[in-house]
Structures are given as structure tokens and as C-alpha cells.
C-alpha positions in Angstrom: 6.0 -1.9 17.1 5.0 -2.4 20.7 2.8 -5.5 21.4 -0.4 -5.2 23.4 -0.3 -9.1 23.8 3.0 -10.1 25.3 2.5 -13.8 24.9 3.7 -15.0 21.3 4.4 -18.5 22.4 1.2 -19.9 20.8 2.3 -18.6 17.3 4.6 -20.3 14.8 5.4 -17.5 12.4 5.8 -13.7 12.1 4.4 -12.8 8.6 4.6 -9.5 6.7 4.3 -8.3 3.2 7.0 -5.8 1.8 7.8 -4.2 -1.5 10.3 -1.8 -2.7 8.8 1.6 -3.5 8.8 2.6 -7.1 10.5 5.6 -8.6 12.3 6.6 -5.4 15.8 7.6 -5.9 16.9 5.4 -3.2 15.4 2.3 -4.8 16.3 3.1 -8.5 19.9 4.1 -7.7 20.8 0.4 -6.9 18.2 -1.9 -8.5 18.5 -5.3 -6.7 17.0 -7.2 -4.0 16.7 -5.1 -0.7 16.9 -6.7 2.8 16.5 -5.5 6.5 16.7 -7.0 10.0 13.8 -7.9 12.2 14.4 -7.9 16.0 12.3 -9.2 18.9 12.7 -7.7 22.3 11.3 -9.4 25.4 10.3 -7.7 28.7 13.7 -8.3 30.2 15.3 -6.5 27.4 16.7 -9.5 25.8 16.7 -9.4 22.0 17.2 -11.7 19.0 17.6 -10.5 15.4 17.1 -12.2 11.9 18.1 -10.7 8.6 15.4 -11.6 6.0 18.2 -12.2 3.6 18.6 -15.5 5.4 15.3 -16.7 4.3 14.0 -15.1 1.2 17.0 -13.5 -0.4 15.4 -10.0 0.0 12.6 -8.0 -1.3 12.5 -7.9 -5.2 13.3 -4.6 -7.1 10.5 -2.9 -8.8 10.0 -3.9 -12.5 9.2 -1.9 -15.7 6.0 -2.7 -17.5 5.2 -1.6 -21.0 1.8 -2.9 -21.7 -0.4 -0.1 -20.4 -0.2 3.0 -22.5 2.9 4.6 -24.0 6.3 4.4 -22.5 7.3 2.3 -19.5 5.9 2.5 -16.0 6.9 1.0 -12.8 5.2 -1.7 -10.8 5.9 -2.9 -7.2 5.1 -6.4 -6.3 4.5 -7.0 -2.5 5.9 -10.3 -1.4 5.2 -12.2 1.8 8.0 -13.0 4.3 7.3 -15.6 6.9 9.8 -15.9 9.7 9.6 -19.0 12.0 9.5 -17.6 15.5 11.8 -20.6 16.6 14.5 -18.7 14.7 14.5 -16.1 17.4 15.3 -18.8 19.9 18.6 -19.7 18.5 21.9 -18.4 19.8 23.0 -17.0 23.1 20.4 -14.1 23.3 17.2 -16.2 22.9 14.1 -14.2 23.6 11.2 -15.3 26.0 8.3 -15.6 23.6 6.0 -15.5 26.7 6.9 -12.0 27.3 7.6 -10.0 24.1 7.8 -6.3 24.6 8.3 -5.0 20.9 9.0 -5.9 17.3 11.6 -3.8 15.5 12.6 -3.4 12.0 16.2 -2.3 11.6 17.7 -0.4 8.7 21.2 0.9 8.0 24.8 -0.1 7.6 25.4 -3.9 8.5 21.5 -4.4 9.1 20.2 -3.9 5.7 20.7 -2.9 2.2 22.8 0.2 1.8 19.9 2.2 0.2 16.3 1.7 -0.6 12.8 2.6 0.3 10.3 -0.1 1.4 6.6 -0.4 1.9 5.4 -2.8 4.6 2.0 -4.2 5.0 0.0 -6.9 6.8 2.2 -7.5 9.8 0.8 -10.4 11.7 1.3 -13.5 13.7 0.3 -16.9 12.4 -0.3 -20.1 14.1 1.0 -22.3 11.3 
């Protein structure tokens, strides 16, 4: 996601909502929490990444519900992930929050859960 407003220095958190998509074979084949990596890249190309597993333990797996009609259905529950922007300033490759170029969500080997399908919603910056 490219940023129209480069200056993120006045914000404290990146907030997003995510869930695992129900009935998708990539989700149901390995029921369990899913995780992925979030990366910020500044105008100089410097980047810093955080795996959401470090904060929240991952996105909960869908659950079966049995109280609506016959049989079992699936229900997804969106959960909010809040990442402190100061976390992107730790380490050798700190980004310049005054000059953010883009936000990336990274999936695949060593970056996320080995399989799954996610829904993302309400990606925003928060002051506190």
C-alpha cells in the first residue's frame, strides 16, 4: 500500500483488522493461528519488518457454530492488531517515519504461516 501522506511521525500505532477466511482449503487444512509480516519502507528504501506473531500470537482460526439451523457452519472473527510504530525504529534498519513510502504485508516461507487465507480490513494510523 503506497502512502499519500509520507509523514507518519505524528502517529503512534498502525492498526488493522484481520481474520482467517472460512471454508477455504488453505485455512481448514491446518487450523491454528495464522501470522504474517508487516514492513514499512521509507523514501530512501530503508525498511523494517515486524511479524504480528510477536504481539498478538496470530490471527485466530475460524470456529464452528451450531446454534443456527441444522448442522455446523463456520464463523470468522475479525480481530484488531495494533503495532506500535516505535517497533519499526528498533534494530539496524530503522525507517524514517517522516518519509514513509509504503506499507507491505508479506506472506510466504519464513515470513508467515505456511498456509492460510486472510481477510484484512480497517488499515489505519492511530495517534494513541
